[in-house]
C-alpha positions as CSV (number, residue, x, y, z in Angstrom):
1,X,23.7,-24.3,8.2
2,X,22.6,-25.5,5.1
3,X,20.2,-28.3,7.4
4,X,18.7,-25.0,8.9
5,X,18.4,-23.5,5.5
6,X,16.5,-26.2,4.6
7,X,14.4,-26.4,8.0
8,X,13.3,-22.8,7.4
9,X,12.3,-23.4,3.4
10,X,10.2,-26.3,4.9
11,X,8.6,-24.2,7.1
12,X,8.1,-21.6,4.6
13,X,6.5,-24.2,2.2
14,X,4.0,-25.5,4.9
15,X,2.6,-22.2,5.8
16,X,2.6,-20.7,2.6
17,X,0.9,-23.7,0.6
18,X,-2.6,-23.3,1.9
19,X,-2.5,-20.0,1.6
20,X,-1.5,-19.8,-2.2
21,X,-4.3,-22.7,-2.8
22,X,-7.0,-20.0,-1.2
23,X,-5.2,-17.2,-3.4
24,X,-5.8,-19.5,-6.7
25,X,-9.5,-20.1,-5.2
26,X,-9.9,-16.3,-4.7
27,X,-8.6,-15.3,-8.0
28,X,-10.8,-17.7,-9.5
29,X,-14.0,-16.8,-7.8
30,X,-13.3,-12.9,-9.0
31,X,-12.5,-14.1,-12.3
32,X,-15.9,-16.1,-12.8
33,X,-17.5,-13.0,-11.4
34,X,-16.0,-10.9,-14.1
35,X,-18.9,-11.0,-16.6
36,X,-21.5,-10.3,-14.6
37,X,-19.7,-7.3,-13.1
38,X,-21.5,-5.0,-16.2
39,X,-24.9,-6.1,-14.6
40,X,-24.6,-6.4,-10.8
41,X,-21.6,-4.5,-10.1
42,X,-22.6,-3.6,-6.6
43,X,-22.7,-7.1,-6.1
44,X,-19.6,-8.0,-7.6
45,X,-17.8,-5.1,-5.5
46,X,-18.9,-6.4,-2.3
47,X,-18.7,-10.3,-3.1
48,X,-15.3,-10.0,-4.2
49,X,-14.2,-7.7,-1.0
50,X,-15.1,-10.3,1.1
51,X,-13.3,-13.0,-0.8
52,X,-10.4,-10.7,-0.7
53,X,-10.5,-9.9,3.1
54,X,-10.5,-13.6,4.0
55,X,-7.0,-13.9,1.7
56,X,-5.1,-10.7,2.8
57,X,-6.2,-11.6,6.4
58,X,-4.6,-14.5,6.4
59,X,-1.3,-13.2,5.0
60,X,-1.4,-10.5,7.4
61,X,-1.7,-13.4,10.2
62,X,1.2,-15.7,8.8
63,X,3.2,-12.4,9.5
64,X,1.9,-10.9,12.8
65,X,1.3,-14.0,14.6
66,X,3.1,-16.9,12.8
67,X,6.0,-14.9,12.3
68,X,6.5,-12.5,14.8
69,X,6.6,-9.4,13.3
70,X,5.4,-6.6,15.7
71,X,4.2,-3.7,13.7
72,X,4.1,-0.6,16.0
73,X,1.7,2.3,15.1
74,X,1.7,5.8,15.7
75,X,0.0,8.8,14.4
76,X,-3.8,9.4,14.5
77,X,-6.6,7.0,15.3
78,X,-8.5,6.3,11.9
79,X,-12.3,6.1,12.5
80,X,-13.6,2.4,11.8
81,X,-15.1,2.4,8.1
82,X,-14.0,5.5,6.6
83,X,-13.5,5.8,3.5
84,X,-10.2,7.3,2.2
85,X,-7.0,8.0,-0.2
86,X,-4.3,6.3,1.1
87,X,-0.5,7.5,-0.1
88,X,2.5,5.7,1.3
89,X,6.6,5.8,0.7
90,X,7.4,2.6,-1.1
91,X,10.7,1.0,1.4
92,X,10.1,-3.1,0.1
93,X,7.2,-5.5,-1.2
94,X,6.5,-6.1,2.5
95,X,5.0,-2.3,2.7
96,X,1.7,-4.1,2.4
97,X,2.0,-5.9,6.3
98,X,2.2,-1.8,7.1
99,X,-0.7,-0.6,5.5
100,X,-3.0,-3.5,6.2
101,X,-2.2,-3.5,10.1
102,X,-4.1,-0.3,10.4
103,X,-6.6,-1.9,7.5
104,X,-7.6,-4.4,9.5
105,X,-7.8,-2.2,12.9
106,X,-10.2,0.2,11.0
107,X,-12.1,-2.5,9.2
108,X,-11.4,-2.0,5.5
109,X,-9.3,-4.8,4.7
110,X,-11.5,-6.0,2.3
111,X,-11.9,-2.9,1.2
112,X,-8.4,-2.1,0.2
113,X,-8.0,-1.0,-3.5
114,X,-4.0,-0.7,-5.1
115,X,-3.1,1.3,-8.1
116,X,-1.5,-1.6,-10.1
117,X,0.7,-2.1,-13.1
118,X,-1.7,-2.4,-16.4
119,X,0.9,-4.8,-17.1
120,X,-1.0,-7.4,-14.7
121,X,-4.2,-7.5,-16.4
122,X,-2.6,-10.1,-18.9
123,X,-1.8,-12.0,-16.2
124,X,-4.6,-15.6,-16.1
125,X,-6.6,-15.4,-12.5
126,X,-3.9,-12.9,-10.7
127,X,-4.7,-10.0,-13.4
128,X,-8.4,-10.6,-13.7
129,X,-8.8,-11.0,-10.2
130,X,-6.9,-7.8,-10.1
131,X,-9.7,-6.1,-12.5
132,X,-12.9,-7.4,-11.3
133,X,-12.4,-5.9,-7.7
134,X,-12.0,-2.7,-9.2
135,X,-8.6,-2.2,-8.8
136,X,-7.2,0.8,-11.2
137,X,-4.5,-0.6,-13.3
138,X,-2.4,2.2,-14.7
139,X,0.9,2.6,-17.0
140,X,1.9,6.2,-15.2
141,X,1.2,7.8,-17.9
142,X,-1.9,9.9,-16.7
143,X,-3.3,11.2,-20.4
144,X,-3.6,7.5,-21.2
145,X,-5.1,6.3,-18.0
146,X,-7.9,8.7,-18.2
147,X,-10.4,5.9,-19.4
148,X,-9.3,3.3,-16.1
149,X,-9.2,5.8,-14.3
150,X,-12.8,6.9,-15.1
151,X,-13.9,3.2,-14.5
152,X,-12.5,3.1,-11.1
153,X,-13.4,6.6,-9.8
154,X,-17.2,5.4,-10.8
155,X,-17.1,3.1,-8.9
156,X,-16.5,4.9,-5.8
157,X,-18.3,8.3,-6.5
158,X,-21.4,7.2,-8.5
159,X,-22.3,3.9,-6.5
160,X,-20.7,5.2,-3.1
161,X,-18.2,2.1,-2.4
162,X,-16.4,2.1,0.4
163,X,-12.5,2.5,-0.2
164,X,-9.2,2.6,0.8
165,X,-7.7,3.7,-3.0
166,X,-3.9,3.4,-2.2
167,X,-0.5,4.2,-4.2
168,X,3.1,4.8,-3.4
169,X,3.4,7.8,-4.2
170,X,7.2,7.7,-5.3
171,X,5.8,5.3,-8.1
172,X,8.6,3.0,-7.2
173,X,10.8,1.3,-4.3
174,X,13.3,3.6,-2.5
175,X,17.1,2.2,-3.1
176,X,20.2,4.2,-2.4
177,X,20.8,4.5,-6.2
178,X,17.2,5.9,-6.9
179,X,18.3,8.6,-3.7
180,X,21.4,9.5,-5.4
181,X,19.2,10.5,-8.8
182,X,16.5,11.4,-6.9
183,X,18.9,14.2,-4.7
184,X,20.3,15.0,-8.4
185,X,16.9,15.7,-9.9
186,X,15.9,17.6,-6.8
187,X,18.7,20.0,-7.2
188,X,18.2,20.2,-11.1
189,X,14.4,21.4,-11.2
190,X,15.3,23.6,-7.6
191,X,13.1,20.9,-5.4
192,X,13.7,20.4,-1.6
193,X,15.3,16.8,-1.1
194,X,13.3,14.8,1.6
195,X,15.4,12.4,3.8
196,X,15.3,9.0,3.2
197,X,12.6,9.4,0.4
198,X,12.0,9.5,-3.2
199,X,10.6,13.0,-4.5
200,X,6.6,12.3,-4.8
201,X,5.1,12.1,-8.5
202,X,2.1,14.1,-8.4
203,X,0.0,13.9,-11.1
204,X,-1.3,10.9,-10.0
205,X,-2.3,12.2,-7.0
206,X,-3.9,15.4,-7.8
207,X,-6.0,13.3,-10.4
208,X,-6.8,10.7,-7.5
209,X,-8.0,14.1,-5.2
210,X,-10.0,16.2,-7.5
211,X,-11.8,13.2,-8.7
212,X,-12.8,11.7,-5.4
213,X,-13.2,14.6,-3.5
214,X,-16.2,14.4,-5.3
215,X,-17.5,11.4,-3.1
216,X,-19.4,12.5,-0.7
217,X,-18.1,9.6,1.9
218,X,-14.7,9.9,0.7
219,X,-13.4,12.2,4.0
220,X,-9.8,12.2,4.4
221,X,-6.4,11.5,2.7
222,X,-4.6,8.7,5.2
223,X,-0.8,9.6,4.3
224,X,1.2,6.4,6.0
225,X,4.8,6.4,6.7
226,X,6.4,3.3,6.5
227,X,10.2,2.6,8.5
228,X,12.5,-0.5,9.3
229,X,15.7,-1.7,10.6
230,X,17.5,-4.7,10.6
231,X,20.5,-5.3,13.0
232,X,20.8,-0.7,13.1
233,X,20.2,-0.8,8.8
234,X,17.7,1.7,8.9
235,X,15.1,1.1,6.0
236,X,16.4,-2.2,5.6
237,X,13.2,-4.6,5.4
238,X,12.9,-8.6,5.2
239,X,12.5,-10.5,1.8
240,X,9.1,-11.4,0.9
241,X,10.0,-15.1,1.2
242,X,11.5,-14.0,4.5
243,X,8.4,-12.4,6.1
244,X,6.8,-16.0,5.3
245,X,9.1,-18.6,6.3
246,X,11.1,-17.1,9.5
247,X,9.7,-16.7,12.4
248,X,10.7,-14.8,15.3
249,X,11.2,-11.5,13.1
250,X,11.4,-8.8,15.9
251,X,12.9,-11.2,18.1
252,X,16.1,-12.8,17.1
253,X,16.0,-11.8,13.5
254,X,16.2,-8.6,14.8
255,X,14.1,-6.4,12.7
256,X,11.9,-3.5,13.3
257,X,8.6,-2.5,11.9
258,X,7.1,0.5,12.1
259,X,3.8,2.7,10.7
260,X,3.0,6.1,11.2
261,X,-0.3,7.6,9.7
262,X,-1.7,10.9,9.9
263,X,-5.5,11.9,9.0
264,X,-6.2,14.9,6.7
265,X,-9.4,15.3,6.3
266,X,-10.1,16.5,2.4
267,X,-11.7,19.8,3.0
268,X,-8.5,21.0,4.4
269,X,-6.9,20.4,1.4
270,X,-6.3,23.0,-1.6
271,X,-9.0,23.1,-4.3
272,X,-6.8,23.6,-7.3
273,X,-3.8,21.3,-8.8
274,X,-0.8,23.4,-8.1
275,X,-1.8,23.7,-4.3
276,X,-2.2,19.9,-4.4
277,X,1.2,19.5,-5.5
278,X,2.8,21.6,-3.2
279,X,1.0,20.2,-0.5
280,X,2.1,16.8,-1.3
281,X,6.0,18.0,-1.6
282,X,5.4,19.7,1.6
283,X,4.3,16.2,3.4
284,X,7.0,14.6,1.8
285,X,9.6,17.3,3.6
286,X,7.7,16.1,6.8
287,X,7.9,12.3,5.8
288,X,11.7,12.7,5.6
289,X,12.0,14.5,9.0
290,X,10.1,11.8,10.7
291,X,12.0,9.4,9.3
292,X,15.3,10.8,10.3
293,X,13.7,11.6,13.9
294,X,12.9,7.3,13.9
295,X,16.3,6.6,12.7
296,X,18.3,8.5,15.0
297,X,15.5,7.0,18.2
298,X,16.0,3.2,16.9
299,X,20.0,4.1,17.0
300,X,19.8,4.9,20.6
301,X,18.1,1.8,21.4
């Protein structure tokens, strides 16, 4: 067993080492572009998008091709090249593979921008690269984050940058413990309890929609629902290291990966803040029903 583990680890190192070098180079390039972004914002955005595409497409190929992660997809067909607000549930660090699978098919992989923790800004290279790409770096205090959000939203609204602006709307990863805490909170506050999900945080979603619906090219909200299974254990995902070093993920290792996407035109969403909050709550109940149906489907297979 120890020998088998050794060769798995060695395989992972050999696979990830070239990609890690590329990631460092990507961060160096984007960090070098950061000082000139004030003078040439469009050039820096487009250049960083191209550099990011090469890096993200590589790690996606490692997961899907080298390591056999078979992602099944359901729901709406996304228009190629369309800008959108992307919301998703959060199960694991590997969730980005599910979202990127759809971004690749829609020709928007390099245009993905993720809400990130503000602490990453001070991480050399990685944080600078994220900042230089125009990703929103937030503290989850929406009053304190106003200036940062205005910076990011201006690029989309004023400069009309093509973008998938992605957020994990629950604000944290799903765990059984957090789910029990969420159920207590929902009961105490008279809120419905979504199945297999935490209650969504509405302030960030409302702020994002109200700003970006002003952009003419921002057409829709993409609601993505991510599901995993491992040997009949629902919502059990591989670790990041497993996803990198282990082959035959959807074969002998027994993992199942699924992402469902619903495309909702922005002009169909409520106009007021309270209506948007209620809409998101309703979507989360519907997502929970979808996840329960997927759990039952996999349990029968």
